C-alpha positions as a printed Julia matrix, in Angstrom:
304×3 Matrix{Float64}:
 -31.25  -26.66  -13.68
 -28.31  -26.9   -15.53
 -27.59  -24.92  -18.94
 -26.22  -25.69  -21.46
 -22.27  -24.38  -22.17
 -21.13  -23.82  -25.12
 -17.73  -24.97  -26.71
 -14.57  -23.58  -25.3
 -13.41  -20.21  -26.45
  -9.84  -20.89  -28.32
  -7.05  -18.48  -27.82
  -6.69  -15.39  -29.64
  -3.98  -15.35  -31.86
  -1.67  -12.01  -31.64
   0.67  -10.83  -34.25
   3.31  -10.57  -30.8
   4.95  -13.02  -29.38
   3.22  -14.18  -26.28
   5.09  -13.29  -22.68
   3.97  -16.76  -21.66
   3.42  -19.91  -23.94
   2.43  -23.57  -22.65
   1.81  -26.72  -24.2
   0.8   -29.75  -23.2
   2.07  -29.67  -19.62
   2.38  -32.71  -17.57
   2.71  -33.4   -14.15
   1.84  -36.27  -11.86
   2.3   -36.84   -7.88
   2.57  -40.8    -6.83
   1.0   -41.3    -9.85
  -2.05  -39.18   -9.43
  -2.53  -36.73  -12.4
  -2.42  -32.77  -11.47
  -1.66  -31.6   -14.99
  -3.18  -33.31  -17.84
  -1.7   -31.45  -21.13
  -2.21  -27.75  -20.5
  -2.43  -24.96  -23.21
  -1.88  -21.18  -22.15
  -0.84  -18.07  -24.34
  -0.47  -14.87  -22.33
  -0.11  -11.93  -24.33
   2.28   -9.11  -22.78
   1.64   -6.75  -20.71
  -1.93   -8.52  -19.77
  -3.25   -9.79  -16.37
  -4.19  -13.05  -16.91
  -6.18  -14.61  -14.59
  -5.91  -18.88  -14.05
  -8.96  -19.71  -11.46
  -9.75  -22.7   -10.08
 -10.41  -25.01   -6.77
  -8.17  -25.98   -4.25
  -6.37  -28.88   -6.15
  -7.07  -27.93   -9.59
  -3.37  -27.47  -10.1
  -2.63  -23.87  -10.06
  -0.09  -23.91   -7.76
   1.62  -26.54   -9.32
   1.69  -24.53  -12.9
   3.53  -21.6   -11.13
   5.77  -23.61   -9.69
   6.87  -25.45  -12.73
   6.48  -22.12  -14.71
   9.18  -20.72  -11.88
  11.43  -23.44  -12.83
  10.96  -24.86   -9.22
   9.57  -28.25  -10.47
  10.53  -30.3   -13.75
   7.07  -31.25  -15.04
   6.54  -34.97  -16.76
   5.99  -33.4   -20.1
   5.02  -30.19  -21.92
   7.08  -27.32  -23.22
   6.75  -23.52  -22.12
   8.69  -20.62  -22.69
   8.96  -17.18  -20.87
   9.43  -14.19  -22.01
  10.71  -15.88  -25.08
  13.23  -18.41  -23.2
  12.83  -22.21  -23.09
  12.11  -23.14  -19.07
  13.76  -26.68  -20.16
  17.03  -25.61  -21.32
  17.51  -21.75  -20.64
  16.37  -22.11  -16.92
  18.91  -19.14  -15.68
  17.28  -16.74  -18.39
  13.79  -17.52  -17.14
  14.35  -16.86  -13.6
  16.42  -13.94  -14.44
  12.73  -12.76  -16.52
  10.44  -13.42  -13.62
   9.15  -12.89  -10.09
   7.2   -14.98   -8.01
   5.01  -13.63   -5.31
   3.42  -16.92   -3.21
   0.42  -17.48   -1.48
   1.8   -15.72    2.06
   4.18  -12.52    1.74
   7.9   -13.7     2.06
   9.05  -10.7     4.3
  11.98  -10.64    7.41
   9.64   -9.2     9.89
  12.57   -7.84   12.25
  13.86   -5.38    9.43
  12.14   -2.22    8.47
  10.59   -2.01    5.08
  12.89    0.05    3.41
  15.66   -2.88    4.86
  13.82   -5.57    3.78
  14.17   -3.63   -0.26
  17.5    -2.89    0.38
  18.18   -6.39    0.83
  16.86   -7.75   -2.17
  18.68   -5.29   -4.24
  22.25   -6.01   -2.87
  21.43   -9.83   -3.68
  20.46   -8.93   -7.47
  23.81   -6.38   -7.38
  22.17   -3.78   -8.24
  24.5    -0.57   -8.45
  22.4     1.61   -5.92
  20.37   -0.22   -3.86
  19.15    2.5    -1.28
  17.73    4.44   -4.24
  16.16    1.34   -5.82
  14.6     1.22   -2.72
  12.94    4.57   -2.49
  12.0     4.47   -5.72
   9.6     1.29   -4.82
   8.81    2.83   -1.42
   7.59    5.94   -3.28
   5.33    3.51   -5.88
   3.83    1.0    -3.01
   2.76    4.67   -1.15
   4.99    3.04    2.11
   7.11    5.97    2.3
   5.57    6.9     5.58
   6.63    3.64    7.09
   9.78    2.48    5.51
  11.77    3.37    8.84
   9.15    0.87   10.45
   9.61   -2.68   11.27
   7.61   -5.09    9.06
   6.52   -6.6    12.28
   4.3    -3.43   12.6
   2.79   -3.83    9.17
  -0.81   -4.42    8.22
  -1.64   -7.11    6.13
  -1.79   -5.22    3.28
   1.55   -3.23    3.99
   3.16   -6.21    3.95
   1.4    -7.75    0.42
   2.5    -4.49   -1.12
   5.87   -4.64    0.62
   6.19   -8.64   -0.62
   5.12   -7.33   -4.39
   7.92   -4.43   -4.39
  10.32   -6.7    -3.27
   9.74   -8.78   -6.33
  10.3    -6.06   -8.4
  13.23   -4.42   -7.36
  14.81   -6.41  -10.67
  12.52   -4.88  -12.63
  11.17   -8.17  -14.3
   8.75   -8.52  -17.33
   6.95  -11.32  -15.92
   5.67  -11.78  -12.17
   3.91  -14.76  -11.04
   0.72  -13.82   -8.19
  -0.13  -17.05   -6.64
  -3.57  -16.41   -4.87
  -2.11  -13.03   -3.47
  -5.19  -12.06   -1.55
  -5.39  -15.2     0.65
  -6.43  -14.35    4.27
  -6.56  -10.53    3.7
  -9.16   -8.36    4.89
 -11.54   -6.49    2.85
  -9.62   -3.19    2.65
  -6.09   -5.03    2.1
  -7.51   -6.85   -0.63
  -8.67   -3.92   -2.36
  -4.77   -2.3    -2.06
  -3.44   -5.26   -3.43
  -6.08   -5.08   -6.68
  -4.76   -1.26   -7.0
  -1.69   -2.92   -7.06
  -2.1    -5.39  -10.13
  -3.73   -2.75  -12.06
  -0.7    -0.83  -11.82
   1.88   -3.62  -12.49
   0.01   -3.72  -15.75
  -0.31   -0.17  -16.41
   3.69   -0.13  -16.6
   3.54   -3.1   -18.79
   4.23   -5.82  -16.85
   2.95   -9.4   -17.56
   0.89  -10.8   -14.66
  -0.2   -14.11  -14.42
  -2.65  -14.36  -11.37
  -3.87  -17.2    -9.69
  -7.04  -17.12   -7.48
 -10.11  -18.55   -6.42
 -11.74  -15.84   -5.8
 -14.02  -15.32   -8.77
 -14.55  -10.91   -8.35
 -10.91  -10.95   -8.12
 -10.58  -12.57  -11.93
 -13.64  -10.12  -13.05
 -12.12   -6.97  -11.9
  -8.58   -7.49  -12.58
  -7.78   -9.66  -15.67
  -7.46   -9.26  -18.89
  -7.94  -12.82  -20.29
  -9.53  -15.76  -17.72
  -8.49  -19.44  -17.65
 -10.63  -22.1   -15.93
  -8.49  -24.76  -14.55
 -10.14  -28.02  -13.09
  -9.15  -31.66  -12.5
  -5.52  -30.49  -14.09
  -7.13  -29.45  -17.59
  -7.58  -26.31  -18.93
 -11.6   -25.85  -19.41
 -12.22  -22.76  -21.22
  -9.99  -19.82  -22.04
 -11.08  -15.79  -23.23
 -12.19  -12.91  -21.91
 -14.73  -12.09  -19.27
 -17.52  -10.64  -22.25
 -16.56  -14.11  -23.89
 -17.08  -16.25  -20.92
 -20.14  -14.96  -19.92
 -21.4   -15.47  -23.91
 -21.05  -19.42  -23.04
 -24.66  -19.28  -20.76
 -27.82  -18.66  -21.75
 -28.97  -14.44  -22.14
 -29.9   -13.13  -18.39
 -33.26  -13.19  -17.58
 -34.42   -9.73  -16.46
 -36.16   -9.95  -13.14
 -36.71   -6.88  -10.47
 -35.09   -7.33   -7.4
 -35.55   -4.89   -4.57
 -31.35   -4.03   -4.1
 -30.0    -4.1    -0.47
 -26.62   -3.68    0.32
 -24.28   -6.04    0.82
 -22.12   -6.81    3.67
 -19.02   -5.16    1.7
 -21.02   -2.3     0.94
 -21.73   -1.68    4.69
 -18.51   -2.35    5.78
 -16.74    0.05    3.34
 -19.49    2.96    4.45
 -18.59    2.13    8.14
 -14.19    2.2     7.24
 -14.21    4.54    4.89
 -12.16    2.04    1.98
 -12.49    2.93   -1.31
 -15.62    2.4    -3.23
 -17.96    3.59   -0.74
 -21.91    3.8    -1.19
 -23.91    6.89   -0.61
 -24.58    7.7     3.51
 -20.84    6.83    4.34
 -20.01    8.36    7.61
 -22.95    7.51    9.28
 -23.53    6.71   12.64
 -22.43    3.55   13.57
 -25.86    2.41   15.33
 -27.32    0.53   12.33
 -30.89    0.05   11.76
 -33.47    0.0     8.32
 -32.47    2.62    5.77
 -34.76    5.24    5.12
 -37.16    4.29    1.88
 -36.09    0.63    2.24
 -38.56   -2.11    3.05
 -36.88   -4.08    6.24
 -36.83   -8.12    5.75
 -40.45   -9.66    5.57
 -41.9    -6.15    4.87
 -43.76   -5.83    1.61
 -41.96   -5.45   -1.09
 -38.75   -6.77    0.6
 -37.41  -10.02   -1.35
 -37.06  -12.78    1.4
 -35.35  -14.61   -0.86
 -32.42  -12.86   -1.42
 -31.64  -10.42    1.21
 -28.59   -9.77    0.59
 -28.37   -9.46   -3.36
 -24.72   -8.97   -3.97
 -23.72   -6.0    -6.81
 -23.6    -7.29  -10.16
 -19.96   -8.24  -11.74
 -18.25   -5.4   -13.28
 -17.85   -5.39  -17.1
 -14.14   -4.41  -18.08
C-alpha cells in the first residue's frame, strides 16, 4: 500500500552564511534535462548527503559546483565565492574526491602526498605529508607503494590528498562505491573526522544507510529535482507513524561478517569458531517462533 507523503521540508534558515548556496541550477545534455532547477543551502562544518539513484544528476551537480561543467542556468556560491565569476577562488576553496581513488600506484603513499603538496606550492611538503599520514592512520604504510594498499587505504589516501591544501569545502562523489564492508567503515570514520575538524562535506551516495549514519541533513534528488531536504528525523516524519510488531531478530549478514573478521561494531560472540550453525537459543528457519517471512531482519536505522 502506498503511504501518503507530507509536503517537502523547507531549508532551515541560518544566521551564519551557508558554505554552499545553490539557486535554480539547470543542466541539459542533448536536449535531455538532467538538473531542473535545484536549490540547496549547506551549513558550514556539516555533512550534507545528496541521495539519488543512478542518473538522478548527482555527479552532474558535483561537476558544476567544482567549476568543471558550466550550467545552463542558475547561480551558486561556494565559501562565499560566485562559481560563475570567481571560479579561481572557488577552486582554491574546494577539493573533489571522485568515485574512484585518484592515486599513483607506482609511488608510495608519502610520495603521493608530497607530490600534491608541491603542486600546491606549500613551503614544507614533507611536513604536510607526514601530518596527513598520521591523521589518516597511514604512517605504517607510508613507505609502501600504493599498488599494495587495500581499497580502504587507497580511499583514505585519496581523501588525504584532497586535504593537502586544507580546503574548507570537500565534495565526496560516491566515495564508498565498490568498497568492502570494512573499507566502507574506514571511509565513514574519515568523513566524521572531516566534519569534526570544521570541513563542510557534500556527500553524494546511493546507499541509504550511509546517509543515515553520516549526514546532518539529507536531500533526495530525483529526475533532476530536489524532492525533499531535511534531517533524518524530519524525513521520517513525512511518513505515517511506525507500526510496532514483534519480530524475532536474526543477525544480519553484516553482523556475521564483522563478527568473523573482527571489524568495528561487532556483535557479541565474535571470535567464535568459523564453523557456523544455528545459534543457541535462536530457532532455525522454519522452527516454531522463527519469522519465515523475514529470515534476515536488518538492524534498525541509526538515529542522529
